[in-house]
N, C-alpha and C positions, 0 to 999 in steps of 0.2 A: 697727660693723658694726650697722645694722638694719634688719630685714626689716617690714612693715608688711600686714597683709593683711585685708580688708575683708571683712565677711561681709553677704549682704543682709538689711535689716529682715525679721524675721520676728514675725509677729504671735501667738504662739504663747503661751503662759504665762508671764510674767517675762522675753518676749525684747526686749519694746517699748523699754527706755532711757528716758531722760529727755528730754524737748524741750530746745530754746534758752532758751522762756521759763522752765523749770524751774530751769536754771542761771543765766541772768540774775539770775531773781529769789532764789533759795535761796543761791546764793554770791555775792550783791552787795558782803558787806563779808568776805571770805575771811580777812584778816588778824585775823579775832576767833573762828577756826572750831578746834576740837581736830584736829590731824593736819595743821593746814596752820599754825598760827602754831608750834607747838610741834612740827614735823615732826623739826627737828634732835633735838631731846629725846629724842622717842621713836624715833628711830634709836639714837641715844647706848644709850638704857635697852635696846634689844634686843642690842645690842653687850655691853654689860656684864652683863647675864644669860648669853649664849650663852657670854662668855669663862668666867663663876665655874664654867662645866661642860664647859671645853675642847673646845665644839662648834665644829666649821668650817662656815661658812655659804658655800658657792660656787655655790650657784643659788638665784634668787628668782622669785616667781609673784605677781604683784598681783592679785585677782581683783576688778578694779572700780577701776582707778587715776584715774577721774575727773580731776581738774587736773594730777595726776601729781606734786605736792609730796611727798608721804609716798615714795612710789614712787621719787623721784630723789634725796631723802635717804638710803633704804635702801642705793639703790644705791652712792653715792659714800660710806658708812660702810662697806659689806661688801665692794665690789668684785668681786662675782662675776665668774665666767665667763660665766655664762650667767643669762639674766633674760627672762622673760613678761609679758607684761599683758595683760588683758583690759577691755573697755569695752563696755557694751551702747548708749550713747549716741550717737549718731552724731554728733551736732553737738561735743560735748566732745571725744570720740576724734579727730574732722579736727583739732580746735586743740591737744590736747594731743599727739598722735602729731608734730606737726610740730617739737618741742621736742626739744632736746637732752637725754635722761633719762640716757643713761649716763655716767658721768664718764671711763670709758677706752673707745679704740677696739675694744680686744679682747674686750670684754663680748659676746656674742652675744645681741643684743635682738632679740625677736618682740613686736610688738604686735598684737593680733586685735579686729577691733568684733564681739566677740559677747558674747553674755549665759550668766550663769553655769550655768544650766540646759542650754542646749546645749554649754557646753563640758564640762559632766559626762558628757551623752549621747555625746557625741563621743569614737571610739577612737583614742586616741594612734598615732601613726605606728609610735613605739617607746617601751617603757615605760619611763620614766624620772619619776625623784620628786626634787621639789625640798626642799631643806635648810628655805626658809623661807617661807610661806605669807602674805600680807597680804589682809586682808580687813575693812577698818575700813569702817563705812558702808553696808552691803550687805544683812546678814540680815534687818533689819526691813524690807525691799521684797519680800521672799519670804514665798509662803505656806508652809502647813505640809508641805504635799505636796512643794512644790519644795525645801524644807528637807531631806525624807526623801530625796529625789534626791541631793540634792546631798553631804551629806554623808559617806555611804559612798565617794563617788569622791574628797572631798578626804582622807579617811584612807588611801585606796593612794597617792595622788598627792604628798602633803607631808608632812614628818616633821614642822614644827615650824609652827602657825598663829597668827600674831597678829591678835588680833580687835579 
């Protein structure tokens, strides 16, 4: 069951996402990129680390899922009951949200077309903490001001974060 939420384009700091041209140019050869070509290995690595410490991962959030390749592998590896993904770039959000990301129908999957800063400012309907957060290839696009706003919220809402 996948719920998709679109948020209107917001031109505030950090909220613009990337254009279709950005994705077309920078992801022209995705099979050569870290977290894409080796997404399964990253997911297996996370699973092994958590297994060493007997940590159960039953909820996952991806804070900038992009093409959804790593997110999909992590969902397949952990089979969480709940998953949430955010992505600010409208073009890639529209493309990726049409894909089947969750390997089983019982995963409650929510996708939002929203940026990380807006996510951090948004008050959750109910307090929930995700076991695992994915945040790869995101922070380098944030300003110091945005990072200082986002980090405290990540600490409150995510137990373990994979950068």
